[in-house]
PyMOL commands that place a pseudoatom at each C-alpha (Angstrom):
pseudoatom trace, name=CA, resn=MET, resi=1, chain=A, elem=C, hetatm=0, pos=[63.307, -33.152, 19.234]
pseudoatom trace, name=CA, resn=ARG, resi=2, chain=A, elem=C, hetatm=0, pos=[63.096, -33.735, 15.735]
pseudoatom trace, name=CA, resn=LYS, resi=3, chain=A, elem=C, hetatm=0, pos=[64.302, -31.423, 13.694]
pseudoatom trace, name=CA, resn=VAL, resi=4, chain=A, elem=C, hetatm=0, pos=[63.009, -30.073, 10.205]
pseudoatom trace, name=CA, resn=LEU, resi=5, chain=A, elem=C, hetatm=0, pos=[65.796, -28.952, 8.021]
pseudoatom trace, name=CA, resn=TYR, resi=6, chain=A, elem=C, hetatm=0, pos=[64.470, -26.803, 4.525]
pseudoatom trace, name=CA, resn=THR, resi=7, chain=A, elem=C, hetatm=0, pos=[66.942, -27.353, 1.748]
pseudoatom trace, name=CA, resn=ALA, resi=8, chain=A, elem=C, hetatm=0, pos=[68.373, -25.514, -1.005]
pseudoatom trace, name=CA, resn=PRO, resi=9, chain=A, elem=C, hetatm=0, pos=[66.622, -27.094, -3.499]
pseudoatom trace, name=CA, resn=THR, resi=10, chain=A, elem=C, hetatm=0, pos=[63.243, -27.058, -1.012]
pseudoatom trace, name=CA, resn=ALA, resi=11, chain=A, elem=C, hetatm=0, pos=[63.788, -23.823, -0.877]
pseudoatom trace, name=CA, resn=VAL, resi=12, chain=A, elem=C, hetatm=0, pos=[64.196, -22.617, -4.596]
pseudoatom trace, name=CA, resn=PHE, resi=13, chain=A, elem=C, hetatm=0, pos=[61.217, -25.292, -5.699]
pseudoatom trace, name=CA, resn=ALA, resi=14, chain=A, elem=C, hetatm=0, pos=[59.253, -23.455, -3.163]
pseudoatom trace, name=CA, resn=PHE, resi=15, chain=A, elem=C, hetatm=0, pos=[59.884, -20.324, -4.727]
pseudoatom trace, name=CA, resn=VAL, resi=16, chain=A, elem=C, hetatm=0, pos=[59.470, -21.366, -7.952]
pseudoatom trace, name=CA, resn=LEU, resi=17, chain=A, elem=C, hetatm=0, pos=[56.403, -22.581, -7.332]
pseudoatom trace, name=CA, resn=LEU, resi=18, chain=A, elem=C, hetatm=0, pos=[54.853, -19.019, -6.181]
pseudoatom trace, name=CA, resn=VAL, resi=19, chain=A, elem=C, hetatm=0, pos=[56.228, -17.422, -8.932]
pseudoatom trace, name=CA, resn=GLY, resi=20, chain=A, elem=C, hetatm=0, pos=[54.377, -19.913, -11.247]
pseudoatom trace, name=CA, resn=ALA, resi=21, chain=A, elem=C, hetatm=0, pos=[51.325, -19.058, -9.930]
pseudoatom trace, name=CA, resn=TRP, resi=22, chain=A, elem=C, hetatm=0, pos=[51.827, -15.751, -8.729]
pseudoatom trace, name=CA, resn=LEU, resi=23, chain=A, elem=C, hetatm=0, pos=[52.179, -15.529, -13.304]
pseudoatom trace, name=CA, resn=LEU, resi=24, chain=A, elem=C, hetatm=0, pos=[49.637, -17.852, -13.733]
pseudoatom trace, name=CA, resn=LEU, resi=25, chain=A, elem=C, hetatm=0, pos=[46.545, -15.986, -11.317]
pseudoatom trace, name=CA, resn=ALA, resi=26, chain=A, elem=C, hetatm=0, pos=[47.736, -12.430, -11.167]
pseudoatom trace, name=CA, resn=PRO, resi=27, chain=A, elem=C, hetatm=0, pos=[45.187, -10.078, -11.086]
pseudoatom trace, name=CA, resn=PRO, resi=28, chain=A, elem=C, hetatm=0, pos=[46.172, -7.216, -13.655]
pseudoatom trace, name=CA, resn=GLN, resi=29, chain=A, elem=C, hetatm=0, pos=[45.600, -4.979, -11.067]
pseudoatom trace, name=CA, resn=LEU, resi=30, chain=A, elem=C, hetatm=0, pos=[49.356, -6.738, -9.500]
pseudoatom trace, name=CA, resn=GLY, resi=31, chain=A, elem=C, hetatm=0, pos=[50.701, -7.504, -12.597]
pseudoatom trace, name=CA, resn=GLY, resi=32, chain=A, elem=C, hetatm=0, pos=[48.984, -10.370, -13.697]
pseudoatom trace, name=CA, resn=ALA, resi=33, chain=A, elem=C, hetatm=0, pos=[47.155, -10.990, -16.999]
pseudoatom trace, name=CA, resn=THR, resi=34, chain=A, elem=C, hetatm=0, pos=[44.240, -12.872, -14.895]
pseudoatom trace, name=CA, resn=ARG, resi=35, chain=A, elem=C, hetatm=0, pos=[40.100, -11.653, -14.643]
pseudoatom trace, name=CA, resn=TYR, resi=36, chain=A, elem=C, hetatm=0, pos=[38.214, -13.253, -12.288]
pseudoatom trace, name=CA, resn=ALA, resi=37, chain=A, elem=C, hetatm=0, pos=[34.401, -13.053, -12.978]
pseudoatom trace, name=CA, resn=VAL, resi=38, chain=A, elem=C, hetatm=0, pos=[31.496, -15.137, -10.935]
pseudoatom trace, name=CA, resn=VAL, resi=39, chain=A, elem=C, hetatm=0, pos=[28.365, -15.498, -12.839]
pseudoatom trace, name=CA, resn=GLU, resi=40, chain=A, elem=C, hetatm=0, pos=[25.143, -14.765, -12.207]
pseudoatom trace, name=CA, resn=GLY, resi=41, chain=A, elem=C, hetatm=0, pos=[22.306, -15.763, -14.656]
pseudoatom trace, name=CA, resn=ALA, resi=42, chain=A, elem=C, hetatm=0, pos=[21.986, -19.320, -16.333]
pseudoatom trace, name=CA, resn=SER, resi=43, chain=A, elem=C, hetatm=0, pos=[22.145, -18.044, -19.782]
pseudoatom trace, name=CA, resn=MET, resi=44, chain=A, elem=C, hetatm=0, pos=[25.729, -20.404, -20.328]
pseudoatom trace, name=CA, resn=GLU, resi=45, chain=A, elem=C, hetatm=0, pos=[24.718, -23.035, -18.080]
pseudoatom trace, name=CA, resn=PRO, resi=46, chain=A, elem=C, hetatm=0, pos=[25.032, -25.833, -18.871]
pseudoatom trace, name=CA, resn=GLY, resi=47, chain=A, elem=C, hetatm=0, pos=[28.070, -25.630, -18.761]
pseudoatom trace, name=CA, resn=LEU, resi=48, chain=A, elem=C, hetatm=0, pos=[28.395, -22.170, -16.504]
pseudoatom trace, name=CA, resn=SER, resi=49, chain=A, elem=C, hetatm=0, pos=[26.653, -22.204, -13.613]
pseudoatom trace, name=CA, resn=ARG, resi=50, chain=A, elem=C, hetatm=0, pos=[25.246, -19.598, -10.957]
pseudoatom trace, name=CA, resn=GLY, resi=51, chain=A, elem=C, hetatm=0, pos=[28.009, -19.712, -8.790]
pseudoatom trace, name=CA, resn=ASP, resi=52, chain=A, elem=C, hetatm=0, pos=[31.147, -20.205, -10.359]
pseudoatom trace, name=CA, resn=LEU, resi=53, chain=A, elem=C, hetatm=0, pos=[33.670, -18.939, -10.513]
pseudoatom trace, name=CA, resn=VAL, resi=54, chain=A, elem=C, hetatm=0, pos=[35.038, -18.614, -13.529]
pseudoatom trace, name=CA, resn=LEU, resi=55, chain=A, elem=C, hetatm=0, pos=[38.991, -17.282, -14.438]
pseudoatom trace, name=CA, resn=VAL, resi=56, chain=A, elem=C, hetatm=0, pos=[40.047, -15.225, -18.048]
pseudoatom trace, name=CA, resn=ARG, resi=57, chain=A, elem=C, hetatm=0, pos=[42.578, -13.658, -19.732]
pseudoatom trace, name=CA, resn=ALA, resi=58, chain=A, elem=C, hetatm=0, pos=[43.741, -11.894, -22.401]
pseudoatom trace, name=CA, resn=GLY, resi=59, chain=A, elem=C, hetatm=0, pos=[45.251, -11.639, -24.857]
pseudoatom trace, name=CA, resn=THR, resi=60, chain=A, elem=C, hetatm=0, pos=[44.691, -13.538, -27.292]
pseudoatom trace, name=CA, resn=THR, resi=61, chain=A, elem=C, hetatm=0, pos=[42.393, -12.529, -30.441]
pseudoatom trace, name=CA, resn=PRO, resi=62, chain=A, elem=C, hetatm=0, pos=[38.934, -13.799, -30.292]
pseudoatom trace, name=CA, resn=ALA, resi=63, chain=A, elem=C, hetatm=0, pos=[37.435, -16.774, -32.280]
pseudoatom trace, name=CA, resn=VAL, resi=64, chain=A, elem=C, hetatm=0, pos=[34.369, -18.518, -32.967]
pseudoatom trace, name=CA, resn=GLY, resi=65, chain=A, elem=C, hetatm=0, pos=[33.269, -21.290, -30.499]
pseudoatom trace, name=CA, resn=ASP, resi=66, chain=A, elem=C, hetatm=0, pos=[35.188, -19.125, -27.846]
pseudoatom trace, name=CA, resn=VAL, resi=67, chain=A, elem=C, hetatm=0, pos=[33.748, -17.435, -25.086]
pseudoatom trace, name=CA, resn=VAL, resi=68, chain=A, elem=C, hetatm=0, pos=[34.900, -14.053, -23.920]
pseudoatom trace, name=CA, resn=LEU, resi=69, chain=A, elem=C, hetatm=0, pos=[33.872, -11.792, -21.186]
pseudoatom trace, name=CA, resn=TYR, resi=70, chain=A, elem=C, hetatm=0, pos=[33.448, -8.120, -22.316]
pseudoatom trace, name=CA, resn=ARG, resi=71, chain=A, elem=C, hetatm=0, pos=[31.477, -5.397, -21.656]
pseudoatom trace, name=CA, resn=ASP, resi=72, chain=A, elem=C, hetatm=0, pos=[27.909, -4.587, -22.550]
pseudoatom trace, name=CA, resn=PRO, resi=73, chain=A, elem=C, hetatm=0, pos=[27.739, -0.233, -22.689]
pseudoatom trace, name=CA, resn=MET, resi=74, chain=A, elem=C, hetatm=0, pos=[23.910, -0.734, -22.848]
pseudoatom trace, name=CA, resn=LEU, resi=75, chain=A, elem=C, hetatm=0, pos=[23.906, -2.719, -19.114]
pseudoatom trace, name=CA, resn=GLY, resi=76, chain=A, elem=C, hetatm=0, pos=[26.464, -1.777, -17.598]
pseudoatom trace, name=CA, resn=VAL, resi=77, chain=A, elem=C, hetatm=0, pos=[27.724, -5.052, -16.655]
pseudoatom trace, name=CA, resn=ARG, resi=78, chain=A, elem=C, hetatm=0, pos=[30.944, -7.345, -18.443]
pseudoatom trace, name=CA, resn=VAL, resi=79, chain=A, elem=C, hetatm=0, pos=[28.831, -10.618, -19.996]
pseudoatom trace, name=CA, resn=LEU, resi=80, chain=A, elem=C, hetatm=0, pos=[30.926, -13.396, -20.595]
pseudoatom trace, name=CA, resn=HIS, resi=81, chain=A, elem=C, hetatm=0, pos=[29.217, -15.165, -23.383]
pseudoatom trace, name=CA, resn=ARG, resi=82, chain=A, elem=C, hetatm=0, pos=[29.944, -17.630, -26.941]
pseudoatom trace, name=CA, resn=VAL, resi=83, chain=A, elem=C, hetatm=0, pos=[31.747, -15.321, -30.344]
pseudoatom trace, name=CA, resn=ILE, resi=84, chain=A, elem=C, hetatm=0, pos=[28.861, -16.687, -32.556]
pseudoatom trace, name=CA, resn=ARG, resi=85, chain=A, elem=C, hetatm=0, pos=[30.238, -14.998, -36.107]
pseudoatom trace, name=CA, resn=VAL, resi=86, chain=A, elem=C, hetatm=0, pos=[33.060, -12.781, -36.605]
pseudoatom trace, name=CA, resn=ASP, resi=87, chain=A, elem=C, hetatm=0, pos=[31.221, -9.587, -38.395]
pseudoatom trace, name=CA, resn=GLY, resi=88, chain=A, elem=C, hetatm=0, pos=[34.268, -7.572, -39.737]
pseudoatom trace, name=CA, resn=ASP, resi=89, chain=A, elem=C, hetatm=0, pos=[35.871, -7.097, -36.400]
pseudoatom trace, name=CA, resn=ARG, resi=90, chain=A, elem=C, hetatm=0, pos=[33.211, -7.104, -33.887]
pseudoatom trace, name=CA, resn=LEU, resi=91, chain=A, elem=C, hetatm=0, pos=[32.345, -9.966, -32.690]
pseudoatom trace, name=CA, resn=VAL, resi=92, chain=A, elem=C, hetatm=0, pos=[28.756, -11.411, -32.695]
pseudoatom trace, name=CA, resn=LEU, resi=93, chain=A, elem=C, hetatm=0, pos=[28.224, -13.148, -29.250]
pseudoatom trace, name=CA, resn=LYS, resi=94, chain=A, elem=C, hetatm=0, pos=[25.149, -15.791, -27.572]
pseudoatom trace, name=CA, resn=GLY, resi=95, chain=A, elem=C, hetatm=0, pos=[24.719, -16.892, -24.285]
pseudoatom trace, name=CA, resn=ASP, resi=96, chain=A, elem=C, hetatm=0, pos=[24.727, -21.013, -24.687]
pseudoatom trace, name=CA, resn=ALA, resi=97, chain=A, elem=C, hetatm=0, pos=[21.606, -21.321, -23.075]
pseudoatom trace, name=CA, resn=ASN, resi=98, chain=A, elem=C, hetatm=0, pos=[19.632, -18.181, -24.630]
pseudoatom trace, name=CA, resn=ASP, resi=99, chain=A, elem=C, hetatm=0, pos=[17.766, -18.449, -27.969]
pseudoatom trace, name=CA, resn=PHE, resi=100, chain=A, elem=C, hetatm=0, pos=[18.569, -14.722, -28.803]
pseudoatom trace, name=CA, resn=ILE, resi=101, chain=A, elem=C, hetatm=0, pos=[22.108, -13.273, -30.088]
pseudoatom trace, name=CA, resn=ASP, resi=102, chain=A, elem=C, hetatm=0, pos=[23.468, -10.356, -27.844]
pseudoatom trace, name=CA, resn=ASP, resi=103, chain=A, elem=C, hetatm=0, pos=[22.543, -6.599, -28.851]
pseudoatom trace, name=CA, resn=ALA, resi=104, chain=A, elem=C, hetatm=0, pos=[26.173, -5.694, -27.951]
pseudoatom trace, name=CA, resn=HIS, resi=105, chain=A, elem=C, hetatm=0, pos=[28.596, -6.279, -30.959]
pseudoatom trace, name=CA, resn=PRO, resi=106, chain=A, elem=C, hetatm=0, pos=[32.244, -5.977, -29.121]
pseudoatom trace, name=CA, resn=ARG, resi=107, chain=A, elem=C, hetatm=0, pos=[35.188, -5.098, -31.070]
pseudoatom trace, name=CA, resn=SER, resi=108, chain=A, elem=C, hetatm=0, pos=[38.400, -7.831, -30.155]
pseudoatom trace, name=CA, resn=ALA, resi=109, chain=A, elem=C, hetatm=0, pos=[40.212, -4.942, -28.220]
pseudoatom trace, name=CA, resn=ASP, resi=110, chain=A, elem=C, hetatm=0, pos=[37.138, -4.806, -26.271]
pseudoatom trace, name=CA, resn=VAL, resi=111, chain=A, elem=C, hetatm=0, pos=[37.531, -7.960, -24.788]
pseudoatom trace, name=CA, resn=VAL, resi=112, chain=A, elem=C, hetatm=0, pos=[39.285, -8.377, -21.204]
pseudoatom trace, name=CA, resn=GLY, resi=113, chain=A, elem=C, hetatm=0, pos=[39.491, -12.042, -21.997]
pseudoatom trace, name=CA, resn=SER, resi=114, chain=A, elem=C, hetatm=0, pos=[39.136, -14.867, -22.816]
pseudoatom trace, name=CA, resn=TYR, resi=115, chain=A, elem=C, hetatm=0, pos=[38.134, -17.904, -20.757]
pseudoatom trace, name=CA, resn=TRP, resi=116, chain=A, elem=C, hetatm=0, pos=[40.436, -20.333, -19.255]
pseudoatom trace, name=CA, resn=PHE, resi=117, chain=A, elem=C, hetatm=0, pos=[39.210, -22.477, -17.006]
pseudoatom trace, name=CA, resn=SER, resi=118, chain=A, elem=C, hetatm=0, pos=[36.185, -21.426, -14.264]
pseudoatom trace, name=CA, resn=VAL, resi=119, chain=A, elem=C, hetatm=0, pos=[35.790, -23.541, -10.758]
pseudoatom trace, name=CA, resn=PRO, resi=120, chain=A, elem=C, hetatm=0, pos=[32.019, -24.574, -9.424]
pseudoatom trace, name=CA, resn=ARG, resi=121, chain=A, elem=C, hetatm=0, pos=[30.659, -22.745, -6.937]
pseudoatom trace, name=CA, resn=ALA, resi=122, chain=A, elem=C, hetatm=0, pos=[34.118, -20.874, -5.585]
pseudoatom trace, name=CA, resn=GLY, resi=123, chain=A, elem=C, hetatm=0, pos=[32.146, -17.795, -7.012]
pseudoatom trace, name=CA, resn=ALA, resi=124, chain=A, elem=C, hetatm=0, pos=[29.125, -17.849, -4.623]
pseudoatom trace, name=CA, resn=ALA, resi=125, chain=A, elem=C, hetatm=0, pos=[31.229, -18.467, -1.448]
pseudoatom trace, name=CA, resn=LEU, resi=126, chain=A, elem=C, hetatm=0, pos=[34.136, -15.956, -3.024]
pseudoatom trace, name=CA, resn=SER, resi=127, chain=A, elem=C, hetatm=0, pos=[30.201, -13.256, -3.132]
pseudoatom trace, name=CA, resn=TRP, resi=128, chain=A, elem=C, hetatm=0, pos=[29.167, -14.603, 0.653]
pseudoatom trace, name=CA, resn=MET, resi=129, chain=A, elem=C, hetatm=0, pos=[32.316, -13.549, 2.247]
pseudoatom trace, name=CA, resn=GLN, resi=130, chain=A, elem=C, hetatm=0, pos=[32.317, -9.430, 0.510]
pseudoatom trace, name=CA, resn=ALA, resi=131, chain=A, elem=C, hetatm=0, pos=[29.435, -9.477, 2.144]
pseudoatom trace, name=CA, resn=PRO, resi=132, chain=A, elem=C, hetatm=0, pos=[30.042, -6.878, 5.330]
pseudoatom trace, name=CA, resn=PRO, resi=133, chain=A, elem=C, hetatm=0, pos=[28.968, -9.375, 7.970]
pseudoatom trace, name=CA, resn=HIS, resi=134, chain=A, elem=C, hetatm=0, pos=[30.875, -12.476, 6.699]
pseudoatom trace, name=CA, resn=ALA, resi=135, chain=A, elem=C, hetatm=0, pos=[33.357, -10.366, 5.531]
pseudoatom trace, name=CA, resn=ALA, resi=136, chain=A, elem=C, hetatm=0, pos=[34.246, -9.279, 9.468]
pseudoatom trace, name=CA, resn=LEU, resi=137, chain=A, elem=C, hetatm=0, pos=[32.562, -13.259, 10.651]
pseudoatom trace, name=CA, resn=LEU, resi=138, chain=A, elem=C, hetatm=0, pos=[35.379, -14.427, 9.086]
pseudoatom trace, name=CA, resn=ALA, resi=139, chain=A, elem=C, hetatm=0, pos=[38.371, -11.907, 10.507]
pseudoatom trace, name=CA, resn=PHE, resi=140, chain=A, elem=C, hetatm=0, pos=[36.379, -12.355, 13.990]
pseudoatom trace, name=CA, resn=LEU, resi=141, chain=A, elem=C, hetatm=0, pos=[37.423, -16.333, 13.086]
pseudoatom trace, name=CA, resn=LEU, resi=142, chain=A, elem=C, hetatm=0, pos=[40.652, -15.782, 11.812]
pseudoatom trace, name=CA, resn=THR, resi=143, chain=A, elem=C, hetatm=0, pos=[42.273, -12.856, 14.968]
pseudoatom trace, name=CA, resn=LEU, resi=144, chain=A, elem=C, hetatm=0, pos=[40.429, -15.892, 17.226]
pseudoatom trace, name=CA, resn=VAL, resi=145, chain=A, elem=C, hetatm=0, pos=[42.832, -18.338, 16.384]
pseudoatom trace, name=CA, resn=ALA, resi=146, chain=A, elem=C, hetatm=0, pos=[45.734, -16.262, 15.248]
pseudoatom trace, name=CA, resn=PHE, resi=147, chain=A, elem=C, hetatm=0, pos=[45.562, -15.214, 19.463]
pseudoatom trace, name=CA, resn=SER, resi=148, chain=A, elem=C, hetatm=0, pos=[44.282, -18.738, 20.965]
pseudoatom trace, name=CA, resn=GLY, resi=149, chain=A, elem=C, hetatm=0, pos=[47.634, -19.538, 21.105]
pseudoatom trace, name=CA, resn=GLY, resi=150, chain=A, elem=C, hetatm=0, pos=[47.879, -23.460, 21.251]
pseudoatom trace, name=CA, resn=ALA, resi=151, chain=A, elem=C, hetatm=0, pos=[49.170, -26.387, 24.409]
pseudoatom trace, name=CA, resn=VAL, resi=152, chain=A, elem=C, hetatm=0, pos=[52.368, -26.062, 25.834]
pseudoatom trace, name=CA, resn=VAL, resi=153, chain=A, elem=C, hetatm=0, pos=[54.014, -29.695, 25.275]
pseudoatom trace, name=CA, resn=ARG, resi=154, chain=A, elem=C, hetatm=0, pos=[56.406, -30.127, 27.803]
pseudoatom trace, name=CA, resn=PRO, resi=155, chain=A, elem=C, hetatm=0, pos=[60.115, -32.492, 26.554]
pseudoatom trace, name=CA, resn=GLY, resi=156, chain=A, elem=C, hetatm=0, pos=[59.645, -35.826, 27.755]
pseudoatom trace, name=CA, resn=ALA, resi=157, chain=A, elem=C, hetatm=0, pos=[55.499, -35.494, 28.553]
pseudoatom trace, name=CA, resn=ARG, resi=158, chain=A, elem=C, hetatm=0, pos=[54.276, -37.197, 25.522]
pseudoatom trace, name=CA, resn=GLU, resi=159, chain=A, elem=C, hetatm=0, pos=[56.068, -40.878, 26.595]
pseudoatom trace, name=CA, resn=LYS, resi=160, chain=A, elem=C, hetatm=0, pos=[55.448, -40.767, 30.285]
pseudoatom trace, name=CA, resn=LEU, resi=161, chain=A, elem=C, hetatm=0, pos=[51.791, -40.617, 28.510]
pseudoatom trace, name=CA, resn=SER, resi=162, chain=A, elem=C, hetatm=0, pos=[52.482, -43.390, 26.501]
pseudoatom trace, name=CA, resn=SER, resi=163, chain=A, elem=C, hetatm=0, pos=[54.253, -45.775, 28.853]
pseudoatom trace, name=CA, resn=GLY, resi=164, chain=A, elem=C, hetatm=0, pos=[52.118, -44.861, 32.094]
for i in range(1, 164): cmd.bond("trace and resi %d" % i, "trace and resi %d" % (i + 1))
show_as sticks, trace
zoom trace
């Protein structure tokens, strides 16, 4: 029987890795600075497509060329578009695939965050899992796996199988 030994450096490395992931990926509701958005339209194609998961980070002042997430007060939704001009304290925004400028001109303070990176199609998978029937199916499968147990192997059974 072989034992796996965990050393102190391994535990420290795992802890540092978890803390680093937390600092980079935790949403503001849990003390982090990363927000998540799922692309629902085609206004940012070809760079961002419907169903992509976009991570945005707060804390930077938007500049021309940045892709930012802001809440459009007229539409009542969050919009992810590119800054094409700064007029005083207002941002002029446009979707990459649109031939028109956004009606809303938010202030920098109204921006939720700037584009950090995206994961293609991951937003579609998250949206699928949020539907109640799919969430119930996922919970059932996880419960089934958790309570299904595993095979019991007696010591020496492997040697008997391989020698016989």
